[in-house]
N, CA, C and O atoms as a MOPAC input file, in Angstrom:
PM7 MOZYME 1SCF
protein

 N      0.84600 1    -1.18500 1     0.00000 1
 C      0.00000 1     0.00000 1     0.00000 1
 C      0.88600 1     1.24200 1     0.00000 1
 O      1.99200 1     1.24300 1     0.54000 1
 N      0.37600 1     2.27400 1    -0.60900 1
 C      1.13600 1     3.50900 1    -0.69000 1
 C      0.95900 1     4.34100 1     0.57400 1
 O      0.00400 1     4.15800 1     1.33000 1
 N      1.88300 1     5.24100 1     0.78200 1
 C      1.85600 1     6.11600 1     1.95200 1
 C      0.57400 1     6.94400 1     1.99300 1
 O      0.02100 1     7.18600 1     3.06600 1
 N      0.10700 1     7.37300 1     0.83500 1
 C     -1.09600 1     8.21100 1     0.80500 1
 C     -2.30800 1     7.45800 1     1.35400 1
 O     -3.22100 1     8.08100 1     1.89500 1
 N     -2.33300 1     6.15600 1     1.22700 1
 C     -3.43200 1     5.35900 1     1.77600 1
 C     -3.42800 1     5.43000 1     3.29500 1
 O     -4.47800 1     5.59400 1     3.91700 1
 N     -2.25100 1     5.30600 1     3.88900 1
 C     -2.14300 1     5.39000 1     5.34500 1
 C     -2.46200 1     6.79700 1     5.84600 1
 O     -3.11700 1     6.96400 1     6.87500 1
 N     -1.99800 1     7.79700 1     5.11800 1
 C     -2.27000 1     9.18500 1     5.50500 1
 C     -3.76700 1     9.47000 1     5.40300 1
 O     -4.33100 1    10.13700 1     6.27100 1
 N     -4.40600 1     8.97700 1     4.36400 1
 C     -5.85400 1     9.15500 1     4.21700 1
 C     -6.61000 1     8.46700 1     5.34500 1
 O     -7.57900 1     9.01400 1     5.87000 1
 N     -6.17400 1     7.28100 1     5.71600 1
 C     -6.81800 1     6.56500 1     6.82000 1
 C     -6.65200 1     7.32700 1     8.12900 1
 O     -7.59100 1     7.41200 1     8.92000 1
 N     -5.48000 1     7.87600 1     8.36200 1
 C     -5.24600 1     8.67300 1     9.56400 1
 C     -6.12600 1     9.91900 1     9.57200 1
 O     -6.63000 1    10.32100 1    10.62000 1
 N     -6.30900 1    10.52500 1     8.40900 1
 C     -7.18700 1    11.69200 1     8.27900 1
 C     -8.62400 1    11.32300 1     8.65200 1
 O     -9.28000 1    12.05200 1     9.39500 1
 N     -9.10100 1    10.21600 1     8.14700 1
 C    -10.46800 1     9.77100 1     8.44000 1
 C    -10.61900 1     9.42900 1     9.92200 1
 O    -11.61500 1     9.79800 1    10.54400 1
 N     -9.65100 1     8.73700 1    10.48200 1
 C     -9.73100 1     8.35800 1    11.89800 1
 C     -9.74500 1     9.59600 1    12.78600 1
 O    -10.54000 1     9.67400 1    13.72300 1
 N     -8.88100 1    10.55800 1    12.50600 1
 C     -8.86100 1    11.76700 1    13.32900 1
 C    -10.15200 1    12.56200 1    13.16500 1
 O    -10.62800 1    13.16400 1    14.12700 1
 N    -10.72400 1    12.57400 1    11.97100 1
 C    -12.00000 1    13.26200 1    11.76400 1
 C    -13.13000 1    12.57600 1    12.52200 1
 O    -14.00300 1    13.24700 1    13.07400 1
 N    -13.12100 1    11.25900 1    12.55300 1
 C    -14.15300 1    10.51700 1    13.28700 1
 C    -14.03300 1    10.78500 1    14.78500 1
 O    -15.04500 1    10.96500 1    15.46300 1
 N    -12.81600 1    10.81200 1    15.30300 1
 C    -12.62200 1    11.11000 1    16.72900 1
 C    -13.10800 1    12.52100 1    17.03800 1
 O    -13.79800 1    12.73600 1    18.03500 1
 N    -12.75700 1    13.47600 1    16.19600 1
 C    -13.14700 1    14.87200 1    16.39300 1
 C    -14.66700 1    15.02300 1    16.30900 1
 O    -15.28600 1    15.57000 1    17.22100 1
 N    -15.26000 1    14.54700 1    15.23500 1
 C    -16.70700 1    14.67600 1    15.06000 1
 C    -17.46800 1    13.84900 1    16.09000 1
 O    -18.49700 1    14.29100 1    16.60100 1
 N    -16.97800 1    12.66900 1    16.39300 1
 C    -17.63400 1    11.82700 1    17.39300 1
 C    -17.61900 1    12.46100 1    18.76500 1
 O    -18.62100 1    12.42700 1    19.47900 1
 N    -16.49000 1    13.04200 1    19.14000 1
 C    -16.40700 1    13.73200 1    20.42800 1
 C    -17.33900 1    14.92400 1    20.49200 1
 O    -17.99500 1    15.15300 1    21.50800 1
 N    -17.40000 1    15.68300 1    19.40900 1
 C    -18.30300 1    16.83300 1    19.36800 1
 C    -19.75800 1    16.37900 1    19.44500 1
 O    -20.57200 1    17.00600 1    20.12300 1
 N    -20.08300 1    15.30000 1    18.75600 1
 C    -21.44400 1    14.76100 1    18.78700 1
 C    -21.82800 1    14.32300 1    20.19400 1
 O    -22.91400 1    14.65200 1    20.67100 1
 N    -20.95700 1    13.59200 1    20.85400 1
 C    -21.24000 1    13.11700 1    22.21500 1
 C    -21.43200 1    14.30300 1    23.15700 1
 O    -22.34500 1    14.30200 1    23.98300 1
 N    -20.57700 1    15.31000 1    23.03300 1
 C    -20.70600 1    16.49100 1    23.89700 1
 C    -22.01800 1    17.22800 1    23.63300 1
 O    -22.72600 1    17.59400 1    24.57100 1
 N    -22.33900 1    17.44300 1    22.36400 1
 C    -23.51600 1    18.23900 1    22.01200 1
 C    -24.82900 1    17.52200 1    22.28300 1
 O    -25.80300 1    18.15500 1    22.68900 1
 N    -24.87200 1    16.21800 1    22.06800 1
 C    -26.14000 1    15.49700 1    22.16100 1
 C    -26.37200 1    14.79300 1    23.48600 1
 O    -27.51200 1    14.47700 1    23.82500 1
 N    -25.30600 1    14.54300 1    24.24400 1
 C    -25.47800 1    13.77400 1    25.47800 1
 C    -24.95900 1    14.49000 1    26.72300 1
 O    -25.70200 1    14.67900 1    27.68600 1
 N    -23.69400 1    14.88600 1    26.70600 1
 C    -23.08400 1    15.43500 1    27.92000 1
 C    -23.65200 1    16.80700 1    28.26900 1
 O    -24.06100 1    17.02900 1    29.40900 1
 N    -23.68300 1    17.72200 1    27.31800 1
 C    -24.18000 1    19.07400 1    27.60900 1
 C    -25.64100 1    19.09100 1    28.04500 1
 O    -25.95900 1    19.76600 1    29.02400 1
 N    -26.55300 1    18.38000 1    27.36500 1
 C    -27.93600 1    18.36000 1    27.84600 1
 C    -28.06600 1    17.75700 1    29.24600 1
 O    -28.85800 1    18.23800 1    30.05700 1
 N    -27.29600 1    16.71300 1    29.53000 1
 C    -27.34600 1    16.11100 1    30.86500 1
 C    -26.82000 1    17.08700 1    31.91100 1
 O    -27.35800 1    17.15600 1    33.01600 1
 N    -25.78600 1    17.83200 1    31.57900 1
 C    -25.23900 1    18.81700 1    32.51600 1
 C    -26.23600 1    19.94200 1    32.76700 1
 O    -26.35900 1    20.42300 1    33.89300 1
 N    -26.95000 1    20.36600 1    31.72500 1
 C    -27.98300 1    21.40000 1    31.91200 1
 C    -29.07100 1    20.91200 1    32.84900 1
 O    -29.52500 1    21.65400 1    33.72000 1
 N    -29.49100 1    19.66600 1    32.67300 1
 C    -30.52800 1    19.10400 1    33.54100 1
 C    -30.03400 1    18.95100 1    34.97500 1
 O    -30.81300 1    19.08700 1    35.91800 1
 N    -28.75900 1    18.67200 1    35.14200 1
 C    -28.20100 1    18.48600 1    36.48400 1
 C    -28.10200 1    19.80300 1    37.24400 1
 O    -28.05700 1    19.81400 1    38.47400 1
 N    -28.06800 1    20.90200 1    36.51500 1
 C    -28.02800 1    22.20800 1    37.16700 1
 C    -26.62500 1    22.62100 1    37.57600 1
 O    -25.63400 1    22.15100 1    37.01800 1
 N    -26.55800 1    23.51900 1    38.56900 1
 C    -25.26000 1    24.07000 1    38.98000 1
 C    -24.27500 1    23.02300 1    39.49500 1
 O    -23.06500 1    23.25100 1    39.47100 1
 N    -24.76900 1    21.90000 1    39.95300 1
 C    -23.88900 1    20.84800 1    40.45100 1
 C    -23.02300 1    20.23400 1    39.37000 1
 O    -22.02500 1    19.58000 1    39.67200 1
 N    -23.39200 1    20.43600 1    38.11100 1
 C    -22.61400 1    19.87900 1    37.00500 1
 C    -21.39500 1    20.73400 1    36.66900 1
 O    -20.54200 1    20.31900 1    35.88500 1
 N    -21.31100 1    21.91700 1    37.25500 1
 C    -20.20100 1    22.82500 1    36.96100 1
 C    -18.82800 1    22.21400 1    37.17600 1
 O    -17.98500 1    22.28400 1    36.28200 1
 N    -18.57700 1    21.61300 1    38.34400 1
 C    -17.25300 1    21.00900 1    38.55200 1
 C    -16.94600 1    19.88200 1    37.55600 1
 O    -15.80800 1    19.73300 1    37.11100 1
 N    -17.95900 1    19.10100 1    37.21500 1
 C    -17.76100 1    18.02300 1    36.24100 1
 C    -17.39000 1    18.59300 1    34.87400 1
 O    -16.44700 1    18.12400 1    34.23700 1
 N    -18.12700 1    19.59900 1    34.42700 1
 C    -17.85300 1    20.18800 1    33.11700 1
 C    -16.48700 1    20.86900 1    33.10900 1
 O    -15.77600 1    20.83100 1    32.10500 1
 N    -16.12200 1    21.49100 1    34.23100 1
 C    -14.80100 1    22.10900 1    34.32600 1
 C    -13.68800 1    21.08000 1    34.22800 1
 O    -12.68600 1    21.29000 1    33.54400 1
 N    -13.87800 1    19.96300 1    34.92200 1
 C    -12.88200 1    18.89300 1    34.86600 1
 C    -12.80300 1    18.29300 1    33.46800 1
 O    -11.71900 1    17.96500 1    32.98800 1
 N    -13.94500 1    18.15200 1    32.82300 1
 C    -13.97800 1    17.60500 1    31.46700 1
 C    -13.26000 1    18.53800 1    30.49600 1
 O    -12.50400 1    18.08900 1    29.63500 1
 N    -13.50100 1    19.83500 1    30.64300 1
 C    -12.89700 1    20.81300 1    29.74000 1
 C    -11.39100 1    20.94100 1    29.93400 1
 O    -10.67800 1    21.31300 1    29.00200 1
 N    -10.90600 1    20.64200 1    31.11600 1
 C     -9.47200 1    20.79900 1    31.35900 1
 C     -8.71900 1    19.46700 1    31.31800 1
 O     -7.51900 1    19.42700 1    31.58800 1
 N     -9.40400 1    18.39900 1    30.98900 1
 C     -8.78200 1    17.07700 1    31.03600 1
 C     -8.46100 1    16.49500 1    29.68100 1
 O     -8.21900 1    17.21300 1    28.71100 1
 N     -8.46500 1    15.18700 1    29.63800 1
 C     -8.06500 1    14.44200 1    28.44600 1
 C     -9.01500 1    14.66500 1    27.27000 1
 O     -8.58500 1    14.64600 1    26.11700 1
 N    -10.30200 1    14.87500 1    27.55100 1
 C    -11.26600 1    15.08700 1    26.45900 1
 C    -10.89100 1    16.33100 1    25.65700 1
 O    -10.90800 1    16.31400 1    24.42700 1
 N    -10.55900 1    17.39100 1    26.35400 1
 C    -10.18300 1    18.63100 1    25.68300 1
 C     -8.92000 1    18.45100 1    24.84700 1
 O     -8.84900 1    18.91600 1    23.70900 1
 N     -7.93400 1    17.78100 1    25.41300 1
 C     -6.69300 1    17.53700 1    24.66700 1
 C     -6.94700 1    16.64600 1    23.45400 1
 O     -6.42300 1    16.90900 1    22.37200 1
 N     -7.73700 1    15.60700 1    23.62300 1
 C     -8.02200 1    14.69800 1    22.50700 1
 C     -8.73600 1    15.43000 1    21.37600 1
 O     -8.42200 1    15.22800 1    20.20300 1
 N     -9.69300 1    16.27800 1    21.72900 1
 C    -10.42200 1    17.03100 1    20.70100 1
 C     -9.48900 1    18.01400 1    19.98700 1
 O     -9.57900 1    18.19000 1    18.77200 1
 N     -8.60100 1    18.64600 1    20.74000 1
 C     -7.65100 1    19.58500 1    20.14200 1
 C     -6.71100 1    18.86700 1    19.18000 1
 O     -6.51000 1    19.32000 1    18.05400 1
 N     -6.14000 1    17.75700 1    19.61600 1
 C     -5.21400 1    17.01200 1    18.76200 1
 C     -5.92100 1    16.42800 1    17.53900 1
 O     -5.37700 1    16.45400 1    16.43600 1
 N     -7.12200 1    15.90600 1    17.73200 1
 C     -7.85800 1    15.31800 1    16.60900 1
 C     -8.23300 1    16.37800 1    15.58300 1
 O     -8.12700 1    16.14300 1    14.37900 1
 N     -8.67100 1    17.54600 1    16.05200 1
 C     -9.04200 1    18.60100 1    15.10500 1
 C     -7.81600 1    19.11100 1    14.35900 1
 O     -7.87000 1    19.32200 1    13.14700 1
 N     -6.72100 1    19.30700 1    15.06700 1
 C     -5.49600 1    19.77500 1    14.41500 1
 C     -4.99000 1    18.74700 1    13.40600 1
 O     -4.58900 1    19.10600 1    12.29900 1
 N     -5.00600 1    17.48200 1    13.78300 1
 C     -4.55800 1    16.42500 1    12.86700 1
 C     -5.44100 1    16.36300 1    11.62900 1
 O     -4.94100 1    16.20700 1    10.51500 1
 N     -6.74800 1    16.48400 1    11.81800 1
 C     -7.67000 1    16.43900 1    10.68400 1
 C     -7.37700 1    17.56100 1     9.69900 1
 O     -7.30600 1    17.33200 1     8.49200 1
 N     -7.20800 1    18.76600 1    10.21100 1
 C     -6.96900 1    19.92200 1     9.34200 1
 C     -5.60600 1    19.82500 1     8.66000 1
 O     -5.50900 1    20.02000 1     7.44800 1
 N     -4.56600 1    19.53100 1     9.41100 1
 C     -3.21400 1    19.47900 1     8.84000 1
 C     -3.10100 1    18.36100 1     7.80700 1
 O     -2.57800 1    18.57700 1     6.71400 1
 N     -3.58300 1    17.18100 1     8.14300 1
 C     -3.51200 1    16.06300 1     7.19700 1
 C     -4.38000 1    16.34700 1     5.97500 1
 O     -4.00600 1    16.00300 1     4.85400 1
 N     -5.53000 1    16.97000 1     6.18500 1
 C     -6.38100 1    17.34900 1     5.06100 1
 C     -5.67800 1    18.31200 1     4.12100 1
 O     -5.79500 1    18.18800 1     2.90200 1
 N     -4.94900 1    19.27200 1     4.67800 1
 C     -4.19800 1    20.21100 1     3.84100 1
 C     -3.08100 1    19.50300 1     3.07500 1
 O     -2.82500 1    19.81700 1     1.91300 1
 N     -2.42700 1    18.56000 1     3.72100 1
 C     -1.37600 1    17.78300 1     3.04300 1
 C     -1.97700 1    16.98700 1     1.88500 1
 O     -1.41800 1    16.96600 1     0.78800 1
 N     -3.10000 1    16.34000 1     2.12400 1
 C     -3.75700 1    15.57300 1     1.05900 1
 C     -4.23400 1    16.48500 1    -0.06100 1
 O     -4.12400 1    16.13900 1    -1.23700 1
 N     -4.76300 1    17.65000 1     0.30000 1
 C     -5.22500 1    18.61400 1    -0.69800 1
 C     -4.04600 1    19.08500 1    -1.55300 1
 O     -4.17000 1    19.20800 1    -2.77100 1
 N     -2.90100 1    19.34700 1    -0.91100 1
 C     -1.71400 1    19.77400 1    -1.64800 1
 C     -1.27500 1    18.69700 1    -2.63300 1
 O     -0.81100 1    19.01000 1    -3.72900 1
 N     -1.41600 1    17.44400 1    -2.25500 1
 C     -1.07800 1    16.34300 1    -3.16000 1
 C     -1.95700 1    16.38300 1    -4.40500 1
 O     -1.47900 1    16.15500 1    -5.51700 1
 N     -3.22500 1    16.66900 1    -4.21800 1
 C     -4.15900 1    16.72100 1    -5.34900 1
 C     -3.84600 1    17.91800 1    -6.23500 1
 O     -3.82500 1    17.79600 1    -7.46000 1
 N     -3.60300 1    19.07200 1    -5.62800 1
 C     -3.31500 1    20.28700 1    -6.38800 1
 C     -2.03300 1    20.13200 1    -7.20000 1
 O     -1.96000 1    20.58200 1    -8.34300 1
 N     -1.03200 1    19.50100 1    -6.61500 1
 C      0.24000 1    19.30500 1    -7.31100 1
 C      0.16200 1    18.20000 1    -8.35600 1
 O      1.09400 1    18.02500 1    -9.14100 1
 N     -0.92400 1    17.46200 1    -8.37400 1
 C     -1.08700 1    16.40700 1    -9.35500 1
 C     -0.36600 1    15.12200 1    -9.01400 1
 O     -0.14900 1    14.27500 1    -9.88000 1
 N      0.00500 1    14.97600 1    -7.75700 1
 C      0.67600 1    13.74600 1    -7.33700 1
 C     -0.30900 1    12.58700 1    -7.39700 1
 O     -1.49900 1    12.77600 1    -7.14700 1
 N      0.16200 1    11.41000 1    -7.72100 1
 C     -0.75200 1    10.25800 1    -7.76300 1
 C     -1.30100 1     9.94100 1    -6.37700 1
 O     -0.57700 1     9.96700 1    -5.38200 1
 N     -2.58600 1     9.64500 1    -6.33600 1
 C     -3.21800 1     9.33700 1    -5.04200 1
 C     -3.65400 1     7.92000 1    -4.96800 1
 O     -4.20300 1     7.49500 1    -3.95200 1

């Protein structure tokens, strides 16, 4: 397999992690925290400053950077 295949797979995986994390936060965690009221504040603070925040940051950055690399390959006419 060519390197571009592995890079494309990494791009898709990082996008799934990024979008999946955003989906879970928007559809499940945030509504549950709203229902829990002010007591959810410490939990949301811990979530925002912990591994979830770092994972989302790294996944989003990887998705964008790898996407730009793949796009540059297409623009330059490199075989994909």
